[in-house]
Steps between C-alpha positions, in 0.01 A plus 500: 500500500445140387450421126357176374492388135230254427597266215268448207404158628347635831132625530396714783178418664406872601247387772758290702832605357580140421738418210368222265630349182256481242476148344284396208443148376552480129346229287749301307381293204845366420653243734817601667759220443841651467561712819271338745490131359134509595274433183148609519517811710189705464572815687807712595535759775640824379574822681348808354744765417415834635668785311473772767717543802379659820714698740404534865685765702470500874616785727598389852 
């Protein structure tokens, strides 16, 4: 028996069984100057947080 926990960052494509991270581009109206030192950034990539965990159990 093999158990696999999928983290909340993974999305399962049910057709192909591929694992993909969901990424959304967020519009930012405020320039980011402190952390990135790049003023004028217009969008930021963010991972969507999935709250559910999925467990797959395989019997060999």
